[in-house]
FIKOLZA-1660 file (N, C-alpha, C; in steps of 0.1 Angstrom, whole numbers, plus 5000, padded with zeros to 4 digits):
% residues 240
   i   px   py   pz ch aa at
   1 3095 7159 3721  A  X  N
   1 3106 7160 3730  A  X CA
   1 3119 7161 3721  A  X  C
   2 3128 7170 3725  A  X  N
   2 3140 7172 3718  A  X CA
   2 3152 7170 3727  A  X  C
   3 3160 7161 3724  A  X  N
   3 3172 7158 3732  A  X CA
   3 3184 7165 3726  A  X  C
   4 3192 7172 3734  A  X  N
   4 3204 7179 3729  A  X CA
   4 3216 7171 3732  A  X  C
   5 3223 7166 3721  A  X  N
   5 3235 7158 3723  A  X CA
   5 3247 7166 3722  A  X  C
   6 3254 7168 3733  A  X  N
   6 3263 7179 3734  A  X CA
   6 3277 7177 3729  A  X  C
   7 3282 7164 3730  A  X  N
   7 3296 7163 3726  A  X CA
   7 3299 7150 3718  A  X  C
   8 3295 7138 3723  A  X  N
   8 3297 7126 3716  A  X CA
   8 3312 7122 3717  A  X  C
   9 3317 7115 3706  A  X  N
   9 3330 7110 3706  A  X CA
   9 3340 7119 3698  A  X  C
  10 3336 7131 3695  A  X  N
  10 3344 7140 3687  A  X CA
  10 3357 7143 3694  A  X  C
  11 3368 7143 3686  A  X  N
  11 3381 7147 3691  A  X CA
  11 3383 7162 3691  A  X  C
  12 3393 7167 3697  A  X  N
  12 3396 7181 3698  A  X CA
  12 3399 7187 3685  A  X  C
  13 3403 7180 3675  A  X  N
  13 3406 7185 3662  A  X CA
  13 3394 7188 3653  A  X  C
  14 3382 7182 3657  A  X  N
  14 3370 7184 3649  A  X CA
  14 3363 7198 3651  A  X  C
  15 3363 7202 3663  A  X  N
  15 3357 7216 3665  A  X CA
  15 3360 7221 3679  A  X  C
  16 3364 7233 3679  A  X  N
  16 3368 7239 3692  A  X CA
  16 3356 7242 3701  A  X  C
  17 3344 7242 3695  A  X  N
  17 3332 7245 3703  A  X CA
  17 3326 7233 3709  A  X  C
  18 3331 7221 3707  A  X  N
  18 3325 7209 3713  A  X CA
  18 3330 7208 3728  A  X  C
  19 3321 7208 3738  A  X  N
  19 3325 7208 3752  A  X CA
  19 3329 7194 3756  A  X  C
  20 3339 7194 3765  A  X  N
  20 3344 7181 3770  A  X CA
  20 3345 7180 3785  A  X  C
  21 3350 7190 3792  A  X  N
  21 3352 7189 3806  A  X CA
  21 3339 7192 3813  A  X  C
  22 3337 7189 3826  A  X  N
  22 3324 7191 3833  A  X CA
  22 3319 7205 3832  A  X  C
  23 3328 7215 3834  A  X  N
  23 3323 7229 3834  A  X CA
  23 3318 7233 3821  A  X  C
  24 3325 7229 3810  A  X  N
  24 3321 7232 3797  A  X CA
  24 3308 7225 3793  A  X  C
  25 3306 7213 3797  A  X  N
  25 3294 7205 3795  A  X CA
  25 3282 7212 3802  A  X  C
  26 3285 7216 3814  A  X  N
  26 3274 7222 3822  A  X CA
  26 3269 7235 3815  A  X  C
  27 3279 7243 3811  A  X  N
  27 3276 7255 3804  A  X CA
  27 3268 7253 3791  A  X  C
  28 3272 7243 3783  A  X  N
  28 3265 7240 3771  A  X CA
  28 3251 7234 3774  A  X  C
  29 3250 7226 3784  A  X  N
  29 3237 7221 3788  A  X CA
  29 3227 7232 3792  A  X  C
  30 3232 7242 3800  A  X  N
  30 3224 7253 3804  A  X CA
  30 3219 7261 3792  A  X  C
  31 3228 7263 3783  A  X  N
  31 3225 7271 3771  A  X CA
  31 3214 7263 3762  A  X  C
  32 3216 7250 3761  A  X  N
  32 3207 7242 3753  A  X CA
  32 3193 7242 3759  A  X  C
  33 3193 7240 3772  A  X  N
  33 3180 7240 3779  A  X CA
  33 3173 7254 3778  A  X  C
  34 3181 7264 3779  A  X  N
  34 3175 7278 3777  A  X CA
  34 3170 7280 3763  A  X  C
  35 3176 7273 3754  A  X  N
  35 3171 7274 3740  A  X CA
  35 3159 7265 3737  A  X  C
  36 3156 7256 3746  A  X  N
  36 3143 7248 3745  A  X CA
  36 3145 7233 3746  A  X  C
  37 3157 7228 3747  A  X  N
  37 3159 7214 3748  A  X CA
  37 3152 7208 3761  A  X  C
  38 3146 7196 3759  A  X  N
  38 3139 7190 3770  A  X CA
  38 3148 7180 3778  A  X  C
  39 3159 7176 3772  A  X  N
  39 3168 7166 3778  A  X CA
  39 3182 7168 3772  A  X  C
  40 3192 7164 3779  A  X  N
  40 3206 7166 3774  A  X CA
  40 3213 7152 3775  A  X  C
  41 3222 7150 3765  A  X  N
  41 3230 7138 3765  A  X CA
  41 3244 7142 3764  A  X  C
  42 3252 7136 3773  A  X  N
  42 3266 7139 3774  A  X CA
  42 3275 7126 3774  A  X  C
  43 3287 7127 3769  A  X  N
  43 3297 7117 3771  A  X CA
  43 3308 7122 3780  A  X  C
  44 3307 7118 3793  A  X  N
  44 3318 7122 3802  A  X CA
  44 3332 7118 3797  A  X  C
  45 3341 7127 3798  A  X  N
  45 3354 7125 3792  A  X CA
  45 3365 7126 3803  A  X  C
  46 3376 7118 3801  A  X  N
  46 3387 7119 3810  A  X CA
  46 3395 7132 3807  A  X  C
  47 3404 7137 3816  A  X  N
  47 3412 7149 3812  A  X CA
  47 3419 7148 3799  A  X  C
  48 3422 7136 3795  A  X  N
  48 3429 7134 3782  A  X CA
  48 3420 7134 3770  A  X  C
  49 3407 7134 3773  A  X  N
  49 3397 7134 3762  A  X CA
  49 3391 7121 3759  A  X  C
  50 3395 7110 3765  A  X  N
  50 3390 7097 3763  A  X CA
  50 3376 7094 3770  A  X  C
  51 3369 7084 3765  A  X  N
  51 3357 7081 3772  A  X CA
  51 3359 7072 3784  A  X  C
  52 3350 7073 3793  A  X  N
  52 3351 7065 3805  A  X CA
  52 3338 7064 3812  A  X  C
  53 3335 7052 3819  A  X  N
  53 3324 7050 3827  A  X CA
  53 3328 7050 3842  A  X  C
  54 3340 7054 3845  A  X  N
  54 3344 7054 3859  A  X CA
  54 3336 7064 3867  A  X  C
  55 3332 7060 3879  A  X  N
  55 3325 7070 3887  A  X CA
  55 3332 7083 3890  A  X  C
  56 3346 7082 3889  A  X  N
  56 3354 7095 3890  A  X CA
  56 3353 7104 3878  A  X  C
  57 3348 7099 3867  A  X  N
  57 3346 7107 3855  A  X CA
  57 3331 7110 3853  A  X  C
  58 3323 7100 3855  A  X  N
  58 3308 7102 3853  A  X CA
  58 3302 7111 3864  A  X  C
  59 3306 7109 3876  A  X  N
  59 3301 7116 3887  A  X CA
  59 3303 7131 3887  A  X  C
  60 3315 7136 3885  A  X  N
  60 3317 7151 3884  A  X CA
  60 3309 7157 3872  A  X  C
  61 3309 7150 3861  A  X  N
  61 3301 7156 3850  A  X CA
  61 3287 7158 3853  A  X  C
  62 3280 7147 3859  A  X  N
  62 3266 7148 3862  A  X CA
  62 3264 7159 3873  A  X  C
  63 3272 7159 3883  A  X  N
  63 3271 7169 3893  A  X CA
  63 3271 7183 3888  A  X  C
  64 3281 7186 3879  A  X  N
  64 3282 7199 3873  A  X CA
  64 3270 7203 3865  A  X  C
  65 3264 7193 3857  A  X  N
  65 3252 7196 3850  A  X CA
  65 3240 7199 3859  A  X  C
  66 3239 7191 3869  A  X  N
  66 3227 7192 3878  A  X CA
  66 3227 7205 3886  A  X  C
  67 3239 7211 3887  A  X  N
  67 3239 7225 3893  A  X CA
  67 3234 7235 3884  A  X  C
  68 3232 7232 3871  A  X  N
  68 3228 7242 3861  A  X CA
  68 3215 7239 3854  A  X  C
  69 3211 7226 3853  A  X  N
  69 3199 7223 3846  A  X CA
  69 3190 7213 3855  A  X  C
  70 3177 7214 3852  A  X  N
  70 3167 7205 3859  A  X CA
  70 3160 7196 3849  A  X  C
  71 3167 7192 3838  A  X  N
  71 3161 7183 3829  A  X CA
  71 3168 7170 3830  A  X  C
  72 3162 7159 3824  A  X  N
  72 3169 7146 3824  A  X CA
  72 3182 7146 3817  A  X  C
  73 3192 7139 3823  A  X  N
  73 3205 7138 3817  A  X CA
  73 3208 7124 3813  A  X  C
  74 3212 7122 3801  A  X  N
  74 3215 7109 3795  A  X CA
  74 3230 7107 3793  A  X  C
  75 3234 7095 3796  A  X  N
  75 3248 7091 3794  A  X CA
  75 3249 7078 3786  A  X  C
  76 3257 7077 3775  A  X  N
  76 3258 7064 3768  A  X CA
  76 3267 7054 3777  A  X  C
  77 3262 7042 3778  A  X  N
  77 3270 7031 3784  A  X CA
  77 3273 7021 3774  A  X  C
  78 3284 7023 3766  A  X  N
  78 3287 7015 3755  A  X CA
  78 3301 7012 3754  A  X  C
  79 3305 7005 3743  A  X  N
  79 3319 7000 3741  A  X CA
  79 3329 7012 3739  A  X  C
  80 3324 7023 3734  A  X  N
  80 3334 7034 3732  A  X CA
  80 3338 7039 3746  A  X  C
  81 3329 7040 3756  A  X  N
  81 3333 7044 3769  A  X CA
  81 3340 7033 3777  A  X  C
  82 3336 7020 3775  A  X  N
  82 3343 7009 3782  A  X CA
  82 3341 6997 3773  A  X  C
  83 3352 6993 3766  A  X  N
  83 3352 6982 3756  A  X CA
  83 3349 6968 3762  A  X  C
  84 3353 6966 3774  A  X  N
  84 3351 6953 3780  A  X CA
  84 3337 6951 3786  A  X  C
  85 3329 6942 3781  A  X  N
  85 3315 6941 3786  A  X CA
  85 3314 6939 3801  A  X  C
  86 3322 6930 3807  A  X  N
  86 3321 6927 3821  A  X CA
  86 3325 6940 3829  A  X  C
  87 3336 6946 3825  A  X  N
  87 3340 6958 3832  A  X CA
  87 3330 6969 3830  A  X  C
  88 3323 6970 3819  A  X  N
  88 3312 6980 3817  A  X CA
  88 3301 6978 3827  A  X  C
  89 3297 6966 3829  A  X  N
  89 3287 6963 3840  A  X CA
  89 3292 6966 3853  A  X  C
  90 3304 6963 3856  A  X  N
  90 3310 6966 3869  A  X CA
  90 3311 6982 3871  A  X  C
  91 3314 6989 3861  A  X  N
  91 3314 7004 3862  A  X CA
  91 3300 7009 3865  A  X  C
  92 3290 7004 3858  A  X  N
  92 3276 7008 3861  A  X CA
  92 3273 7006 3875  A  X  C
  93 3276 6994 3880  A  X  N
  93 3273 6991 3894  A  X CA
  93 3281 6999 3904  A  X  C
  94 3292 7005 3900  A  X  N
  94 3300 7013 3909  A  X CA
  94 3296 7028 3909  A  X  C
  95 3287 7032 3901  A  X  N
  95 3284 7046 3900  A  X CA
  95 3278 7051 3913  A  X  C
  96 3282 7062 3918  A  X  N
  96 3277 7068 3930  A  X CA
  96 3267 7079 3926  A  X  C
  97 3269 7086 3915  A  X  N
  97 3260 7096 3910  A  X CA
  97 3254 7090 3897  A  X  C
  98 3241 7089 3897  A  X  N
  98 3234 7082 3886  A  X CA
  98 3228 7092 3876  A  X  C
  99 3229 7089 3863  A  X  N
  99 3222 7096 3853  A  X CA
  99 3207 7093 3853  A  X  C
 100 3199 7101 3847  A  X  N
 100 3185 7098 3846  A  X CA
 100 3182 7087 3836  A  X  C
 101 3191 7086 3826  A  X  N
 101 3189 7077 3814  A  X CA
 101 3203 7073 3809  A  X  C
 102 3203 7061 3804  A  X  N
 102 3216 7056 3798  A  X CA
 102 3213 7049 3785  A  X  C
 103 3221 7052 3775  A  X  N
 103 3219 7047 3761  A  X CA
 103 3228 7034 3760  A  X  C
 104 3221 7024 3756  A  X  N
 104 3228 7011 3754  A  X CA
 104 3228 7007 3739  A  X  C
 105 3239 7005 3733  A  X  N
 105 3240 7000 3719  A  X CA
 105 3237 6985 3719  A  X  C
 106 3225 6982 3714  A  X  N
 106 3220 6968 3715  A  X CA
 106 3227 6958 3707  A  X  C
 107 3235 6963 3697  A  X  N
 107 3242 6953 3689  A  X CA
 107 3256 6949 3695  A  X  C
 108 3260 6956 3706  A  X  N
 108 3273 6953 3712  A  X CA
 108 3272 6942 3721  A  X  C
 109 3283 6934 3722  A  X  N
 109 3284 6924 3732  A  X CA
 109 3282 6929 3746  A  X  C
 110 3274 6923 3754  A  X  N
 110 3271 6927 3768  A  X CA
 110 3260 6937 3769  A  X  C
 111 3253 6940 3759  A  X  N
 111 3242 6950 3759  A  X CA
 111 3231 6946 3769  A  X  C
 112 3227 6934 3769  A  X  N
 112 3216 6929 3778  A  X CA
 112 3221 6930 3792  A  X  C
 113 3233 6926 3795  A  X  N
 113 3238 6926 3809  A  X CA
 113 3240 6941 3814  A  X  C
 114 3244 6950 3805  A  X  N
 114 3246 6964 3808  A  X CA
 114 3232 6970 3811  A  X  C
 115 3222 6967 3802  A  X  N
 115 3209 6972 3804  A  X CA
 115 3203 6967 3818  A  X  C
 116 3205 6954 3820  A  X  N
 116 3199 6949 3833  A  X CA
 116 3206 6955 3845  A  X  C
 117 3219 6958 3844  A  X  N
 117 3225 6964 3856  A  X CA
 117 3220 6979 3858  A  X  C
 118 3218 6986 3847  A  X  N
 118 3212 6999 3848  A  X CA
 118 3198 6999 3854  A  X  C
 119 3190 6990 3849  A  X  N
 119 3176 6989 3854  A  X CA
 119 3177 6986 3869  A  X  C
 120 3186 6977 3873  A  X  N
 120 3187 6973 3887  A  X CA
 120 3191 6985 3896  A  X  C
 121 3198 6995 3890  A  X  N
 121 3202 7007 3897  A  X CA
 121 3191 7018 3897  A  X  C
 122 3181 7015 3889  A  X  N
 122 3170 7025 3888  A  X CA
 122 3173 7036 3877  A  X  C
 123 3182 7033 3868  A  X  N
 123 3185 7041 3857  A  X CA
 123 3176 7037 3845  A  X  C
 124 3169 7046 3839  A  X  N
 124 3161 7043 3827  A  X CA
 124 3171 7040 3815  A  X  C
 125 3166 7031 3806  A  X  N
 125 3174 7026 3795  A  X CA
 125 3169 7031 3782  A  X  C
 126 3177 7036 3773  A  X  N
 126 3174 7040 3760  A  X CA
 126 3181 7029 3751  A  X  C
 127 3174 7021 3744  A  X  N
 127 3179 7011 3735  A  X CA
 127 3183 7016 3722  A  X  C
 128 3196 7017 3719  A  X  N
 128 3201 7023 3707  A  X CA
 128 3202 7012 3696  A  X  C
 129 3194 7014 3685  A  X  N
 129 3193 7004 3674  A  X CA
 129 3198 7010 3662  A  X  C
 130 3207 7003 3655  A  X  N
 130 3212 7007 3642  A  X CA
 130 3209 6997 3631  A  X  C
 131 3204 7002 3620  A  X  N
 131 3201 6992 3609  A  X CA
 131 3214 6986 3604  A  X  C
 132 3214 6974 3598  A  X  N
 132 3226 6967 3593  A  X CA
 132 3234 6960 3604  A  X  C
 133 3229 6961 3617  A  X  N
 133 3235 6953 3628  A  X CA
 133 3226 6943 3633  A  X  C
 134 3230 6935 3642  A  X  N
 134 3222 6925 3649  A  X CA
 134 3213 6931 3659  A  X  C
 135 3215 6944 3662  A  X  N
 135 3207 6951 3673  A  X CA
 135 3192 6950 3672  A  X  C
 136 3186 6953 3661  A  X  N
 136 3171 6953 3660  A  X CA
 136 3166 6939 3663  A  X  C
 137 3172 6928 3657  A  X  N
 137 3167 6915 3660  A  X CA
 137 3169 6910 3674  A  X  C
 138 3181 6914 3680  A  X  N
 138 3184 6910 3694  A  X CA
 138 3174 6917 3703  A  X  C
 139 3171 6930 3700  A  X  N
 139 3162 6937 3709  A  X CA
 139 3148 6931 3708  A  X  C
 140 3144 6927 3696  A  X  N
 140 3130 6922 3694  A  X CA
 140 3128 6909 3702  A  X  C
 141 3139 6902 3705  A  X  N
 141 3139 6889 3712  A  X CA
 141 3142 6891 3727  A  X  C
 142 3145 6903 3731  A  X  N
 142 3150 6906 3745  A  X CA
 142 3139 6906 3755  A  X  C
 143 3141 6900 3766  A  X  N
 143 3131 6900 3777  A  X CA
 143 3131 6914 3784  A  X  C
 144 3140 6923 3780  A  X  N
 144 3140 6936 3786  A  X CA
 144 3134 6946 3777  A  X  C
 145 3129 6942 3765  A  X  N
 145 3124 6951 3755  A  X CA
 145 3113 6961 3760  A  X  C
 146 3104 6955 3768  A  X  N
 146 3093 6963 3773  A  X CA
 146 3096 6971 3786  A  X  C
 147 3108 6969 3791  A  X  N
 147 3113 6976 3803  A  X CA
 147 3121 6989 3800  A  X  C
 148 3125 6991 3787  A  X  N
 148 3133 7002 3784  A  X CA
 148 3124 7015 3783  A  X  C
 149 3130 7026 3785  A  X  N
 149 3123 7039 3784  A  X CA
 149 3118 7042 3770  A  X  C
 150 3127 7039 3761  A  X  N
 150 3124 7041 3747  A  X CA
 150 3135 7035 3738  A  X  C
 151 3132 7034 3725  A  X  N
 151 3141 7030 3715  A  X CA
 151 3147 7042 3708  A  X  C
 152 3160 7043 3706  A  X  N
 152 3166 7053 3698  A  X CA
 152 3171 7047 3685  A  X  C
 153 3164 7051 3674  A  X  N
 153 3166 7046 3661  A  X CA
 153 3176 7055 3654  A  X  C
 154 3187 7050 3650  A  X  N
 154 3197 7058 3643  A  X CA
 154 3197 7056 3628  A  X  C
 155 3197 7067 3620  A  X  N
 155 3199 7066 3606  A  X CA
 155 3213 7070 3602  A  X  C
 156 3222 7061 3598  A  X  N
 156 3236 7063 3596  A  X CA
 156 3238 7074 3585  A  X  C
 157 3250 7081 3586  A  X  N
 157 3253 7091 3577  A  X CA
 157 3253 7087 3563  A  X  C
 158 3257 7075 3560  A  X  N
 158 3258 7070 3546  A  X CA
 158 3245 7068 3540  A  X  C
 159 3234 7068 3548  A  X  N
 159 3221 7065 3542  A  X CA
 159 3215 7076 3534  A  X  C
 160 3218 7088 3537  A  X  N
 160 3212 7099 3529  A  X CA
 160 3197 7100 3533  A  X  C
 161 3189 7106 3525  A  X  N
 161 3175 7106 3528  A  X CA
 161 3167 7101 3516  A  X  C
 162 3157 7093 3518  A  X  N
 162 3149 7088 3507  A  X CA
 162 3139 7077 3513  A  X  C
 163 3133 7070 3504  A  X  N
 163 3123 7060 3509  A  X CA
 163 3129 7050 3517  A  X  C
 164 3141 7045 3513  A  X  N
 164 3147 7034 3521  A  X CA
 164 3152 7039 3534  A  X  C
 165 3157 7051 3535  A  X  N
 165 3161 7057 3548  A  X CA
 165 3149 7058 3557  A  X  C
 166 3138 7063 3552  A  X  N
 166 3127 7065 3561  A  X CA
 166 3120 7052 3565  A  X  C
 167 3121 7042 3557  A  X  N
 167 3114 7029 3560  A  X CA
 167 3118 7024 3574  A  X  C
 168 3131 7025 3577  A  X  N
 168 3135 7019 3590  A  X CA
 168 3129 7025 3602  A  X  C
 169 3129 7039 3604  A  X  N
 169 3122 7044 3616  A  X CA
 169 3107 7043 3615  A  X  C
 170 3102 7044 3602  A  X  N
 170 3087 7043 3601  A  X CA
 170 3082 7029 3606  A  X  C
 171 3090 7019 3602  A  X  N
 171 3086 7005 3607  A  X CA
 171 3086 7004 3622  A  X  C
 172 3096 7010 3628  A  X  N
 172 3097 7010 3643  A  X CA
 172 3086 7018 3649  A  X  C
 173 3082 7029 3643  A  X  N
 173 3072 7037 3648  A  X CA
 173 3058 7030 3648  A  X  C
 174 3057 7022 3637  A  X  N
 174 3044 7014 3636  A  X CA
 174 3044 7002 3644  A  X  C
 175 3055 6996 3647  A  X  N
 175 3055 6982 3653  A  X CA
 175 3060 6981 3667  A  X  C
 176 3067 6992 3672  A  X  N
 176 3074 6991 3685  A  X CA
 176 3063 6993 3696  A  X  C
 177 3065 6986 3707  A  X  N
 177 3057 6988 3719  A  X CA
 177 3062 6998 3729  A  X  C
 178 3073 7005 3725  A  X  N
 178 3078 7015 3734  A  X CA
 178 3080 7028 3727  A  X  C
 179 3083 7039 3735  A  X  N
 179 3084 7052 3729  A  X CA
 179 3096 7052 3719  A  X  C
 180 3097 7061 3710  A  X  N
 180 3107 7062 3700  A  X CA
 180 3113 7075 3699  A  X  C
 181 3127 7075 3698  A  X  N
 181 3135 7087 3694  A  X CA
 181 3142 7084 3681  A  X  C
 182 3141 7093 3672  A  X  N
 182 3148 7091 3658  A  X CA
 182 3158 7101 3656  A  X  C
 183 3170 7097 3652  A  X  N
 183 3181 7107 3650  A  X CA
 183 3190 7103 3638  A  X  C
 184 3196 7112 3632  A  X  N
 184 3206 7110 3621  A  X CA
 184 3220 7113 3626  A  X  C
 185 3229 7111 3617  A  X  N
 185 3243 7114 3620  A  X CA
 185 3249 7121 3608  A  X  C
 186 3256 7132 3610  A  X  N
 186 3263 7139 3599  A  X CA
 186 3252 7144 3589  A  X  C
 187 3253 7140 3577  A  X  N
 187 3244 7145 3566  A  X CA
 187 3230 7141 3569  A  X  C
 188 3227 7131 3577  A  X  N
 188 3213 7127 3579  A  X CA
 188 3207 7134 3591  A  X  C
 189 3215 7141 3599  A  X  N
 189 3210 7147 3612  A  X CA
 189 3198 7156 3610  A  X  C
 190 3199 7165 3601  A  X  N
 190 3188 7175 3600  A  X CA
 190 3176 7169 3592  A  X  C
 191 3178 7162 3581  A  X  N
 191 3166 7155 3575  A  X CA
 191 3159 7146 3584  A  X  C
 192 3166 7138 3592  A  X  N
 192 3160 7128 3600  A  X CA
 192 3153 7135 3612  A  X  C
 193 3158 7146 3616  A  X  N
 193 3150 7153 3627  A  X CA
 193 3137 7157 3622  A  X  C
 194 3136 7162 3609  A  X  N
 194 3123 7165 3603  A  X CA
 194 3114 7153 3603  A  X  C
 195 3120 7141 3599  A  X  N
 195 3113 7129 3599  A  X CA
 195 3108 7125 3613  A  X  C
 196 3116 7128 3623  A  X  N
 196 3111 7125 3637  A  X CA
 196 3098 7133 3640  A  X  C
 197 3098 7146 3636  A  X  N
 197 3087 7154 3638  A  X CA
 197 3075 7148 3631  A  X  C
 198 3077 7144 3618  A  X  N
 198 3066 7139 3610  A  X CA
 198 3060 7126 3617  A  X  C
 199 3068 7118 3623  A  X  N
 199 3064 7106 3629  A  X CA
 199 3058 7108 3643  A  X  C
 200 3059 7120 3648  A  X  N
 200 3055 7122 3662  A  X CA
 200 3064 7116 3672  A  X  C
 201 3076 7113 3668  A  X  N
 201 3086 7107 3677  A  X CA
 201 3095 7118 3684  A  X  C
 202 3102 7115 3694  A  X  N
 202 3112 7124 3699  A  X CA
 202 3124 7126 3689  A  X  C
 203 3130 7137 3690  A  X  N
 203 3141 7140 3681  A  X CA
 203 3154 7143 3689  A  X  C
 204 3165 7143 3682  A  X  N
 204 3178 7146 3688  A  X CA
 204 3186 7155 3678  A  X  C
 205 3193 7165 3684  A  X  N
 205 3202 7173 3676  A  X CA
 205 3213 7178 3685  A  X  C
 206 3225 7181 3680  A  X  N
 206 3236 7186 3688  A  X CA
 206 3249 7184 3681  A  X  C
 207 3259 7189 3687  A  X  N
 207 3273 7188 3681  A  X CA
 207 3278 7173 3680  A  X  C
 208 3272 7164 3688  A  X  N
 208 3275 7150 3687  A  X CA
 208 3272 7145 3673  A  X  C
 209 3260 7149 3668  A  X  N
 209 3255 7144 3655  A  X CA
 209 3259 7152 3643  A  X  C
 210 3260 7165 3645  A  X  N
 210 3263 7174 3633  A  X CA
 210 3270 7187 3638  A  X  C
 211 3279 7192 3630  A  X  N
 211 3286 7204 3634  A  X CA
 211 3280 7216 3626  A  X  C
 212 3269 7214 3619  A  X  N
 212 3263 7225 3611  A  X CA
 212 3249 7228 3615  A  X  C
 213 3244 7239 3609  A  X  N
 213 3230 7243 3610  A  X CA
 213 3222 7237 3598  A  X  C
 214 3209 7238 3597  A  X  N
 214 3202 7233 3586  A  X CA
 214 3206 7238 3572  A  X  C
 215 3211 7251 3572  A  X  N
 215 3216 7257 3559  A  X CA
 215 3230 7253 3556  A  X  C
 216 3237 7245 3564  A  X  N
 216 3250 7240 3562  A  X CA
 216 3261 7249 3568  A  X  C
 217 3258 7260 3574  A  X  N
 217 3268 7269 3580  A  X CA
 217 3272 7262 3593  A  X  C
 218 3284 7266 3598  A  X  N
 218 3290 7260 3610  A  X CA
 218 3282 7264 3622  A  X  C
 219 3278 7255 3630  A  X  N
 219 3271 7258 3643  A  X CA
 219 3281 7263 3653  A  X  C
 220 3277 7273 3661  A  X  N
 220 3286 7278 3672  A  X CA
 220 3283 7271 3685  A  X  C
 221 3272 7264 3686  A  X  N
 221 3269 7256 3698  A  X CA
 221 3257 7247 3695  A  X  C
 222 3255 7238 3705  A  X  N
 222 3243 7229 3704  A  X CA
 222 3231 7238 3706  A  X  C
 223 3232 7248 3715  A  X  N
 223 3220 7257 3717  A  X CA
 223 3215 7263 3704  A  X  C
 224 3225 7268 3696  A  X  N
 224 3221 7273 3683  A  X CA
 224 3214 7263 3674  A  X  C
 225 3218 7251 3675  A  X  N
 225 3211 7240 3667  A  X CA
 225 3197 7237 3673  A  X  C
 226 3196 7238 3686  A  X  N
 226 3183 7236 3692  A  X CA
 226 3173 7246 3688  A  X  C
 227 3178 7259 3688  A  X  N
 227 3169 7270 3684  A  X CA
 227 3164 7268 3669  A  X  C
 228 3174 7264 3661  A  X  N
 228 3170 7261 3647  A  X CA
 228 3160 7250 3646  A  X  C
 229 3162 7239 3654  A  X  N
 229 3153 7228 3653  A  X CA
 229 3139 7232 3657  A  X  C
 230 3138 7240 3668  A  X  N
 230 3125 7243 3673  A  X CA
 230 3118 7254 3665  A  X  C
 231 3126 7261 3656  A  X  N
 231 3120 7271 3647  A  X CA
 231 3114 7264 3635  A  X  C
 232 3117 7251 3633  A  X  N
 232 3112 7244 3621  A  X CA
 232 3096 7243 3623  A  X  C
 233 3089 7247 3613  A  X  N
 233 3074 7246 3614  A  X CA
 233 3069 7232 3617  A  X  C
 234 3077 7222 3614  A  X  N
 234 3073 7208 3616  A  X CA
 234 3076 7204 3631  A  X  C
 235 3083 7213 3638  A  X  N
 235 3088 7209 3651  A  X CA
 235 3077 7209 3662  A  X  C
 236 3080 7205 3674  A  X  N
 236 3070 7203 3684  A  X CA
 236 3064 7216 3689  A  X  C
 237 3070 7227 3685  A  X  N
 237 3063 7240 3689  A  X CA
 237 3052 7244 3680  A  X  C
 238 3051 7238 3668  A  X  N
 238 3040 7242 3659  A  X CA
 238 3041 7234 3646  A  X  C
 239 3034 7223 3646  A  X  N
 239 3034 7214 3634  A  X CA
 239 3027 7222 3622  A  X  C
 240 3033 7221 3610  A  X  N
 240 3027 7227 3599  A  X CA
 240 3016 7218 3593  A  X  C
% end
């Protein structure tokens, strides 16, 4: 399974090709799915470009996407979109249009409460775990651990690739009782996608995680990155 991460927290100065408004997100989602993505991840943005979990922001973005694609749509429910934990839970409970999946950063205050609110609404939860934070230990002790859809293991950009980098997702793949998605950020995005294929885990790629293609040239769209990912002989279309 390959998730296409369309925009993330990138500002307008980082790349003109990163979609932000509902129409642009829907167009990018349709292109990514046509290229072979099995799922899309978006960060709904206010007209000013900020993050928000308001139903007036999340709803129109989801509606626009569902007019164009029939794959699961994931939305992060984290501190970047809403810093106050109690307000984050309230926002989730106020949604009128629901995503299929919501990513929860397990190291953030209020993660358990946010995840519980999402599950109560019938939204599947993706537990975002980052090494070097309290997230992995908190998740291991959580009563919700076996109720999440999957764990999303992030390999930070500073990690590079090597034995130490690979040990973190390999340990999760061996010991987790739930499905696993593995992804990198920046310089680790493409090497870690190859690692995801090697582990038989789900992978993620898109302009949220990287602005380039595997050869380092600037990507024109997430769809272009998806095509490059699925052309990899280690990818889900044909393991080498």
